[in-house]
SELUM-236560 format. One line per field, with one value per atom (N, C-alpha, C, O): residue number from 0; chain; atom name; x, y, z. Coordinates in pm, 1 decimal. Layout:
# SELUM-236560
seq: (NUM_...);
mol: (A_...);
atom: (CA_...);
x: (X_...);
y: (Y_...);
z: (Z_...);
***
This chain:
# SELUM-236560
seq: (0_0_0_0_1_1_1_1_2_2_2_2_3_3_3_3_4_4_4_4_5_5_5_5_6_6_6_6_7_7_7_7_8_8_8_8_9_9_9_9_10_10_10_10_11_11_11_11_12_12_12_12_13_13_13_13_14_14_14_14_15_15_15_15_16_16_16_16_17_17_17_17_18_18_18_18_19_19_19_19_20_20_20_20_21_21_21_21_22_22_22_22_23_23_23_23_24_24_24_24_25_25_25_25_26_26_26_26_27_27_27_27_28_28_28_28_29_29_29_29_30_30_30_30_31_31_31_31_32_32_32_32_33_33_33_33_34_34_34_34_35_35_35_35_36_36_36_36_37_37_37_37_38_38_38_38_39_39_39_39_40_40_40_40_41_41_41_41_42_42_42_42_43_43_43_43_44_44_44_44_45_45_45_45_46_46_46_46_47_47_47_47_48_48_48_48_49_49_49_49_50_50_50_50_51_51_51_51_52_52_52_52_53_53_53_53_54_54_54_54_55_55_55_55_56_56_56_56_57_57_57_57_58_58_58_58_59_59_59_59_60_60_60_60_61_61_61_61_62_62_62_62_63_63_63_63_64_64_64_64_65_65_65_65_66_66_66_66_67_67_67_67_68_68_68_68_69_69_69_69_70_70_70_70_71_71_71_71_72_72_72_72_73_73_73_73_74_74_74_74_75_75_75_75_76_76_76_76_77_77_77_77_78_78_78_78_79_79_79_79_80_80_80_80_81_81_81_81_82_82_82_82_83_83_83_83_84_84_84_84_85_85_85_85_86_86_86_86_87_87_87_87_88_88_88_88_89_89_89_89_90_90_90_90_91_91_91_91_92_92_92_92_93_93_93_93_94_94_94_94_95_95_95_95_96_96_96_96_97_97_97_97_98_98_98_98_99_99_99_99_100_100_100_100_101_101_101_101_102_102_102_102_103_103_103_103_104_104_104_104_105_105_105_105_106_106_106_106_107_107_107_107_108_108_108_108_109_109_109_109_110_110_110_110_111_111_111_111_112_112_112_112_113_113_113_113_114_114_114_114_115_115_115_115_116_116_116_116);
mol: (A_A_A_A_A_A_A_A_A_A_A_A_A_A_A_A_A_A_A_A_A_A_A_A_A_A_A_A_A_A_A_A_A_A_A_A_A_A_A_A_A_A_A_A_A_A_A_A_A_A_A_A_A_A_A_A_A_A_A_A_A_A_A_A_A_A_A_A_A_A_A_A_A_A_A_A_A_A_A_A_A_A_A_A_A_A_A_A_A_A_A_A_A_A_A_A_A_A_A_A_A_A_A_A_A_A_A_A_A_A_A_A_A_A_A_A_A_A_A_A_A_A_A_A_A_A_A_A_A_A_A_A_A_A_A_A_A_A_A_A_A_A_A_A_A_A_A_A_A_A_A_A_A_A_A_A_A_A_A_A_A_A_A_A_A_A_A_A_A_A_A_A_A_A_A_A_A_A_A_A_A_A_A_A_A_A_A_A_A_A_A_A_A_A_A_A_A_A_A_A_A_A_A_A_A_A_A_A_A_A_A_A_A_A_A_A_A_A_A_A_A_A_A_A_A_A_A_A_A_A_A_A_A_A_A_A_A_A_A_A_A_A_A_A_A_A_A_A_A_A_A_A_A_A_A_A_A_A_A_A_A_A_A_A_A_A_A_A_A_A_A_A_A_A_A_A_A_A_A_A_A_A_A_A_A_A_A_A_A_A_A_A_A_A_A_A_A_A_A_A_A_A_A_A_A_A_A_A_A_A_A_A_A_A_A_A_A_A_A_A_A_A_A_A_A_A_A_A_A_A_A_A_A_A_A_A_A_A_A_A_A_A_A_A_A_A_A_A_A_A_A_A_A_A_A_A_A_A_A_A_A_A_A_A_A_A_A_A_A_A_A_A_A_A_A_A_A_A_A_A_A_A_A_A_A_A_A_A_A_A_A_A_A_A_A_A_A_A_A_A_A_A_A_A_A_A_A_A_A_A_A_A_A_A_A_A_A_A_A_A_A_A_A_A_A_A_A_A_A_A_A_A_A_A_A_A_A_A_A_A_A_A_A_A_A_A_A_A_A_A_A_A_A_A_A_A_A_A_A_A_A_A_A_A_A_A_A_A);
atom: (N_CA_C_O_N_CA_C_O_N_CA_C_O_N_CA_C_O_N_CA_C_O_N_CA_C_O_N_CA_C_O_N_CA_C_O_N_CA_C_O_N_CA_C_O_N_CA_C_O_N_CA_C_O_N_CA_C_O_N_CA_C_O_N_CA_C_O_N_CA_C_O_N_CA_C_O_N_CA_C_O_N_CA_C_O_N_CA_C_O_N_CA_C_O_N_CA_C_O_N_CA_C_O_N_CA_C_O_N_CA_C_O_N_CA_C_O_N_CA_C_O_N_CA_C_O_N_CA_C_O_N_CA_C_O_N_CA_C_O_N_CA_C_O_N_CA_C_O_N_CA_C_O_N_CA_C_O_N_CA_C_O_N_CA_C_O_N_CA_C_O_N_CA_C_O_N_CA_C_O_N_CA_C_O_N_CA_C_O_N_CA_C_O_N_CA_C_O_N_CA_C_O_N_CA_C_O_N_CA_C_O_N_CA_C_O_N_CA_C_O_N_CA_C_O_N_CA_C_O_N_CA_C_O_N_CA_C_O_N_CA_C_O_N_CA_C_O_N_CA_C_O_N_CA_C_O_N_CA_C_O_N_CA_C_O_N_CA_C_O_N_CA_C_O_N_CA_C_O_N_CA_C_O_N_CA_C_O_N_CA_C_O_N_CA_C_O_N_CA_C_O_N_CA_C_O_N_CA_C_O_N_CA_C_O_N_CA_C_O_N_CA_C_O_N_CA_C_O_N_CA_C_O_N_CA_C_O_N_CA_C_O_N_CA_C_O_N_CA_C_O_N_CA_C_O_N_CA_C_O_N_CA_C_O_N_CA_C_O_N_CA_C_O_N_CA_C_O_N_CA_C_O_N_CA_C_O_N_CA_C_O_N_CA_C_O_N_CA_C_O_N_CA_C_O_N_CA_C_O_N_CA_C_O_N_CA_C_O_N_CA_C_O_N_CA_C_O_N_CA_C_O_N_CA_C_O_N_CA_C_O_N_CA_C_O_N_CA_C_O_N_CA_C_O_N_CA_C_O_N_CA_C_O_N_CA_C_O_N_CA_C_O_N_CA_C_O_N_CA_C_O_N_CA_C_O_N_CA_C_O_N_CA_C_O_N_CA_C_O_N_CA_C_O_N_CA_C_O_N_CA_C_O_N_CA_C_O_N_CA_C_O_N_CA_C_O);
x: (-3538.6_-3468.7_-3582.5_-3634.6_-3620.2_-3739.3_-3598.4_-3502.6_-3679.6_-3546.4_-3662.9_-3768.1_-3607.0_-3658.2_-3644.3_-3537.7_-3724.2_-3739.7_-3774.3_-3827.4_-3731.9_-3723.0_-3791.7_-3762.0_-3895.8_-3919.9_-3931.8_-3987.8_-3894.7_-3860.1_-3944.0_-3919.3_-4096.6_-4196.0_-4150.1_-4136.0_-4129.1_-4092.6_-3941.2_-3878.3_-3896.9_-3731.3_-3798.1_-3858.7_-3781.3_-3799.3_-3676.7_-3659.8_-3608.9_-3499.6_-3511.2_-3599.0_-3438.1_-3383.4_-3376.8_-3292.4_-3431.3_-3384.6_-3286.7_-3249.0_-3191.2_-3082.1_-3102.0_-3026.0_-3227.4_-3253.9_-3262.8_-3193.5_-3358.9_-3419.1_-3272.2_-3243.8_-3148.4_-3028.5_-2987.0_-2981.5_-2967.2_-2900.8_-2986.6_-2924.0_-3125.0_-3177.1_-3172.5_-3160.9_-3181.4_-3166.4_-3024.6_-3010.2_-2952.5_-2754.0_-2758.9_-2691.2_-2845.1_-2809.6_-2883.7_-2813.9_-2981.7_-3079.8_-3035.1_-3059.9_-2932.5_-2878.9_-2708.7_-2599.4_-2748.2_-2659.4_-2509.4_-2414.3_-2498.9_-2347.6_-2264.1_-2144.2_-2281.2_-2295.0_-2303.9_-2324.1_-2283.6_-2301.5_-2156.9_-2045.3_-2186.4_-2080.7_-1988.6_-2004.4_-1901.8_-1752.4_-1723.6_-1726.3_-1704.7_-1679.7_-1539.8_-1422.2_-1595.6_-1409.8_-1294.4_-1186.0_-1365.9_-1258.0_-1188.7_-1081.5_-1297.9_-1299.4_-1180.1_-1111.3_-1151.9_-1103.2_-990.0_-894.3_-924.3_-803.9_-768.1_-651.7_-796.7_-738.5_-744.7_-736.5_-767.2_-786.2_-625.5_-602.7_-515.7_-412.7_-440.5_-518.0_-335.2_-385.5_-318.8_-201.0_-337.0_-253.4_-189.6_-249.8_-39.6_52.8_30.0_22.4_22.1_1.6_82.9_21.3_236.3_340.2_267.6_271.6_202.3_175.8_55.0_31.7_-25.0_-121.3_-120.8_-166.0_-61.1_16.1_91.6_97.4_143.6_269.7_164.0_167.1_55.6_-38.9_-103.5_-83.8_-156.2_-221.6_-130.2_-181.7_-26.8_39.6_128.0_246.9_16.4_93.8_179.5_182.3_293.5_456.4_527.4_511.9_609.1_621.4_721.5_787.2_784.3_825.9_967.2_1035.4_995.7_1170.9_1143.6_1209.1_1021.5_980.7_993.6_1106.7_887.9_871.8_972.7_964.3_1079.1_1220.1_1324.6_1359.8_1364.2_1376.6_1349.0_1434.3_1242.6_1125.0_1113.3_1078.0_1127.4_1139.1_1254.1_1252.0_1338.2_1439.6_1434.9_1498.7_1344.2_1330.4_1395.5_1344.6_1478.2_1553.4_1511.9_1553.2_1455.5_1409.9_1348.7_1233.0_1489.8_1473.8_1382.5_1332.1_1367.0_1285.6_1147.7_1071.8_1107.5_1019.0_943.3_847.5_1012.7_935.3_951.7_875.0_1046.0_1007.7_862.1_807.0_838.2_697.9_597.9_584.7_557.8_477.7_473.2_363.4_570.6_557.3_526.7_526.3_487.3_468.2_577.4_550.9_687.9_814.3_906.9_1027.2_830.2_879.6_765.7_671.7_759.6_658.9_739.1_810.6_697.2_785.6_766.9_670.5_886.3_846.4_724.2_684.0_706.9_631.4_645.4_563.6_801.3_826.0_824.3_766.3_856.9_801.7_675.2_633.1_626.2_515.7_413.0_299.6_492.1_404.7_460.2_395.8_589.3_621.4_566.3_534.5_521.9_444.0_312.7_235.6_298.6_118.4_150.9_64.6_246.8_288.3_312.3_275.2_381.2_415.8_260.1_217.2_173.3_57.6_-35.5_-63.2_-86.4_-97.1_-86.7_-170.8_115.5_135.6_289.3_399.7_245.7_367.4_431.0_547.2_372.7_457.8_617.0_733.6_539.3_578.5_697.5_791.0_714.3_786.7_873.6_978.6_851.1_968.8_1020.1_1120.3_958.8_1071.6_1119.8_1231.4_1107.8_1166.9_1331.1_1435.9_1303.0_1320.0_1473.4_1582.1_1456.3_1550.0_1568.9_1594.9_1562.1_1638.6_1840.5_1893.0_1898.5_2006.2_2060.7_2174.0_2000.2_2060.3_1915.2_1811.8_1955.0_1850.0_1819.8_1717.3_2010.3_1971.1_2156.7_2262.8_2107.1_2253.9_2336.4_2327.4_2457.0_2622.9_2623.5_2542.2_2676.5_2650.2_2790.3_2791.3_2903.9_2977.7_3022.1_3112.1_2904.4_2857.4_2758.7_2768.5_2651.0_2563.2_2686.3_2675.6_2803.5_2867.6_2914.7_2891.2_2981.1_3005.9_2993.1_3076.5);
y: (1463.8_1391.2_1282.4_1232.9_1246.0_1181.0_1112.3_1155.5_960.7_928.3_807.7_748.0_812.3_780.6_656.5_630.7_512.8_416.5_395.1_476.8_274.2_231.3_79.9_9.6_69.7_-64.6_-141.9_-80.2_-271.5_-309.9_-332.2_-376.5_-290.8_-255.8_-127.8_-121.4_-0.4_97.8_102.5_207.2_-4.3_-42.6_-120.1_-227.3_-71.7_-90.0_-86.4_9.4_-239.0_-211.0_-162.7_-224.8_-67.3_-17.1_-126.2_-204.0_-180.5_-174.8_-139.2_-52.7_-246.1_-185.6_-33.2_61.6_-64.6_74.0_159.9_257.7_173.5_291.6_360.8_471.1_239.2_264.5_446.2_568.7_311.2_385.8_524.7_616.1_555.9_670.4_758.3_880.2_698.5_781.4_892.0_1007.9_813.2_825.7_968.7_1070.7_945.1_996.6_1137.6_1237.0_1137.2_1251.8_1311.1_1425.4_1279.7_1360.6_1469.1_1415.7_1649.0_1678.7_1649.1_1622.3_1657.2_1660.1_1512.5_1521.4_1467.3_1312.9_1201.8_1081.3_1273.5_1204.2_1114.1_1127.8_1022.8_897.1_997.5_1096.6_928.8_987.3_953.6_833.1_1009.5_996.3_920.7_934.0_848.2_836.3_893.6_855.1_1061.3_1158.6_1189.3_1237.3_1140.0_1246.9_1144.0_1196.1_1037.3_900.0_901.2_878.4_927.5_968.8_1078.6_1061.1_1199.6_1271.1_1305.6_1415.5_1139.8_1161.3_1118.5_1018.7_1125.7_1058.4_951.9_974.3_819.7_752.0_747.1_779.4_728.0_712.9_562.8_455.7_590.1_487.7_350.2_343.6_253.3_104.5_128.9_101.5_185.3_99.9_237.2_217.6_380.7_459.3_413.8_452.9_358.0_287.5_192.0_186.5_102.2_-24.9_54.0_17.5_171.4_214.0_271.4_240.6_354.0_413.3_283.7_267.3_225.3_105.1_31.8_13.6_15.4_-29.4_74.4_69.2_202.5_348.8_359.6_380.8_342.1_353.9_484.8_511.6_544.0_622.0_615.6_514.9_704.6_609.1_572.4_519.5_621.0_601.0_480.9_404.8_431.2_284.9_225.6_180.7_201.9_142.6_78.3_-22.7_192.9_157.2_44.5_-56.1_118.5_33.8_-121.5_-210.0_-136.1_-292.8_-350.2_-468.1_-313.6_-388.8_-404.9_-494.4_-337.5_-277.2_-248.8_-323.2_-115.5_-43.2_76.3_162.1_111.6_217.3_350.6_426.7_404.1_532.2_616.2_658.3_648.7_710.3_687.2_775.7_529.1_487.0_448.9_398.0_472.3_494.2_636.1_642.2_695.6_794.7_859.2_942.8_807.9_818.5_758.3_810.0_642.7_532.3_686.0_785.0_661.3_770.2_897.8_952.8_967.2_1026.1_1088.8_1208.1_946.2_910.9_937.1_928.0_966.8_973.1_836.7_830.9_741.0_622.3_527.7_562.5_383.8_303.4_141.6_65.8_136.4_-30.0_-118.1_-107.8_-240.0_-270.2_-449.0_-479.6_-492.0_-646.0_-709.5_-720.5_-790.3_-834.2_-725.6_-784.1_-598.3_-568.7_-539.1_-526.6_-533.3_-488.5_-605.3_-588.8_-724.2_-812.8_-850.3_-919.4_-791.1_-763.7_-723.0_-764.5_-611.6_-482.8_-525.6_-489.3_-645.7_-708.4_-815.4_-867.9_-833.3_-969.7_-905.5_-944.1_-792.1_-669.8_-625.1_-634.1_-587.2_-573.5_-692.6_-662.6_-822.9_-965.1_-1003.6_-1005.7_-1035.3_-1074.6_-1002.3_-1047.0_-820.9_-738.8_-779.6_-745.2_-843.2_-916.5_-1050.3_-1053.5_-1125.9_-1236.1_-1164.5_-1175.8_-1101.4_-1029.4_-959.0_-928.0_-925.1_-823.2_-986.4_-1032.0_-1055.2_-1164.7_-1214.5_-1249.1_-1257.8_-1321.3_-1242.9_-1292.7_-1125.4_-1008.5_-1004.9_-967.1_-1044.0_-1003.4_-1117.7_-1116.0_-1181.6_-1390.6_-1316.0_-1234.7_-1393.9_-1419.9_-1498.7_-1474.3_-1556.7_-1688.1_-1723.8_-1778.9_-1669.3_-1640.5_-1774.9_-1815.3_-1822.9_-1906.0_-1941.8_-1879.5_-2085.3_-2200.0_-2201.9_-2240.1_-2144.4_-2148.9_-2275.7_-2361.5_-2301.6_-2378.7_-2444.9_-2561.0_-2406.8_-2515.5_-2569.9_-2646.9_-2486.1_-2602.2_-2732.7_-2855.3_-2629.3_-2817.0_-2893.9_-3012.3_-2866.7_-3002.1_-3041.0_-3161.2_-3028.0_-3116.9_-3239.5_-3265.6);
z: (2053.6_1851.3_1844.5_1944.4_1691.0_1680.2_1561.4_1497.2_1594.8_1524.2_1364.0_1386.7_1259.7_1155.8_1154.5_1210.6_1100.7_1119.5_953.5_878.3_925.7_763.7_825.4_922.0_719.7_733.6_620.3_529.7_588.0_453.1_365.4_253.2_428.3_314.2_212.1_89.9_353.7_174.9_143.9_128.7_137.3_80.5_-80.1_-80.3_-153.6_-238.1_-408.7_-484.2_-418.5_-499.5_-674.3_-734.3_-752.6_-812.6_-911.6_-867.0_-1044.2_-1181.9_-1162.6_-1083.6_-1283.0_-1316.4_-1433.6_-1453.3_-1487.5_-1626.0_-1544.7_-1572.9_-1387.6_-1302.4_-1290.8_-1337.5_-1190.2_-1185.2_-1265.7_-1255.0_-1352.4_-1525.5_-1513.3_-1459.6_-1556.3_-1583.4_-1458.2_-1470.7_-1334.0_-1241.4_-1241.2_-1202.1_-1291.4_-1283.0_-1414.9_-1402.0_-1523.5_-1625.5_-1556.2_-1535.8_-1533.5_-1449.2_-1430.8_-1469.2_-1356.2_-1243.6_-1330.8_-1349.5_-1372.8_-1449.6_-1387.4_-1460.8_-1239.5_-1234.4_-1225.7_-1252.3_-1214.1_-1240.9_-1345.1_-1330.2_-1452.7_-1601.0_-1663.7_-1613.6_-1780.7_-1751.5_-1840.2_-1911.4_-1802.6_-1901.0_-2040.3_-2065.5_-2107.3_-2230.7_-2285.7_-2251.9_-2370.6_-2425.7_-2404.6_-2360.7_-2470.8_-2508.7_-2341.7_-2304.8_-2274.6_-2103.3_-2046.8_-1959.1_-2074.2_-1964.1_-2045.5_-1971.5_-2246.4_-2273.3_-2239.1_-2203.2_-2224.3_-2141.5_-1992.5_-1937.7_-1923.2_-1781.6_-1698.9_-1767.3_-1611.2_-1659.5_-1508.4_-1415.5_-1530.0_-1451.8_-1303.8_-1319.3_-1206.4_-1112.4_-1099.9_-1093.2_-1098.9_-1089.5_-999.9_-877.2_-1086.3_-1003.0_-869.2_-766.2_-853.3_-758.4_-611.4_-490.0_-693.0_-596.9_-565.4_-451.1_-602.4_-498.0_-419.8_-305.4_-490.0_-364.8_-229.0_-111.6_-293.4_-138.0_-73.6_45.6_-106.3_-33.2_51.5_171.9_-3.3_26.2_204.3_314.6_170.7_296.1_344.9_376.3_344.7_405.3_468.8_590.1_370.1_353.7_244.9_125.8_355.4_246.0_170.5_196.6_50.1_-61.5_-67.7_-155.5_66.2_190.1_185.6_114.4_275.1_317.5_202.7_184.4_83.6_39.6_-77.9_-147.8_-65.4_-135.0_-113.1_-174.7_23.9_76.2_146.6_140.2_201.0_213.5_48.3_47.7_-40.5_-165.1_-256.3_-340.9_-246.8_-276.3_-416.2_-490.6_-483.8_-539.7_-554.5_-482.4_-612.7_-631.1_-597.6_-685.0_-519.0_-510.4_-561.4_-560.3_-633.0_-794.3_-916.4_-985.6_-934.7_-1010.9_-969.2_-1051.6_-835.7_-703.7_-822.8_-899.9_-794.3_-780.9_-961.9_-1009.7_-1022.2_-1147.6_-1250.0_-1347.2_-1184.0_-1156.0_-1132.0_-1204.0_-1040.0_-927.4_-1001.2_-992.4_-1078.8_-1176.4_-1277.9_-1308.4_-1354.2_-1451.6_-1573.7_-1693.6_-1524.7_-1623.6_-1619.0_-1644.5_-1584.7_-1613.8_-1602.2_-1530.7_-1677.9_-1660.5_-1613.9_-1679.5_-1497.9_-1479.6_-1584.1_-1660.0_-1599.0_-1741.1_-1717.6_-1605.3_-1780.2_-1722.1_-1632.9_-1541.6_-1644.1_-1522.0_-1407.0_-1315.6_-1362.3_-1242.1_-1165.7_-1050.7_-1329.1_-1329.7_-1258.5_-1213.6_-1264.9_-1199.6_-1041.0_-962.0_-1013.6_-879.8_-827.9_-716.4_-884.3_-794.7_-762.6_-673.8_-891.1_-818.8_-706.8_-636.6_-701.4_-564.0_-461.5_-350.7_-482.3_-306.3_-313.0_-198.0_-387.3_-372.2_-292.2_-176.1_-340.4_-321.2_-113.6_-23.7_-122.9_-32.4_7.2_-23.8_120.2_121.0_241.0_262.8_314.1_406.7_388.3_427.6_318.8_206.5_169.0_248.3_78.6_3.0_68.2_11.9_181.5_276.2_323.2_268.2_408.7_471.5_367.6_406.3_200.8_132.4_104.1_63.0_139.0_57.0_168.0_124.1_289.8_362.7_432.8_553.1_391.7_437.8_436.8_360.6_558.1_569.5_402.6_361.1_351.8_271.4_191.6_229.5_71.3_-27.9_-160.8_-215.8_-175.9_-271.6_-237.3_-241.7_-202.2_-137.5_-219.7_-336.4_-142.5_-225.7_-342.3_-308.2_-439.4_-550.3_-522.9_-563.8_-467.9_-450.4_-306.4_-273.0_-219.1_-65.5_-153.6_-148.9_-242.3_-297.2_-345.2_-313.0_-413.4_-461.5_-380.5_-393.5_-279.6_-194.1_-114.0_-27.4);
***
C-alpha cells in the first residue's frame, strides 16, 4: 500500500470567488432559486430539537410537558407553535437537562398562604 502525503506547499486556499465559480460549474450542485426555496418544506423546530436529544415523540412529550397530539401536529406541519411556545422550545434546545429538572421539581411555586403567615 502506498501512502499519499500532502505537504503544505501543495495546498493553496481558494478565494471566495474561486469557490463560488467552482460551485456554479458543478451541474449537480446549483444554487437554489427563490422559487425552489419557497417550494421546500421546512422541518419543524420541535422535530429538530427532539431528534437532537435522541428522544421519541412520547419521551419528549412526557419530559417537557407537551401534549403528544400537539407535538405530532407541530412535527407534521398541521399546526405551528405560538410565540411563547417557540421561546420555550428554544430554551429546551439550549438547556434540556435544566428544563427537565425544573419541570420535575416537587415544589415549583410556594403556596401563597404559607408565605403570608
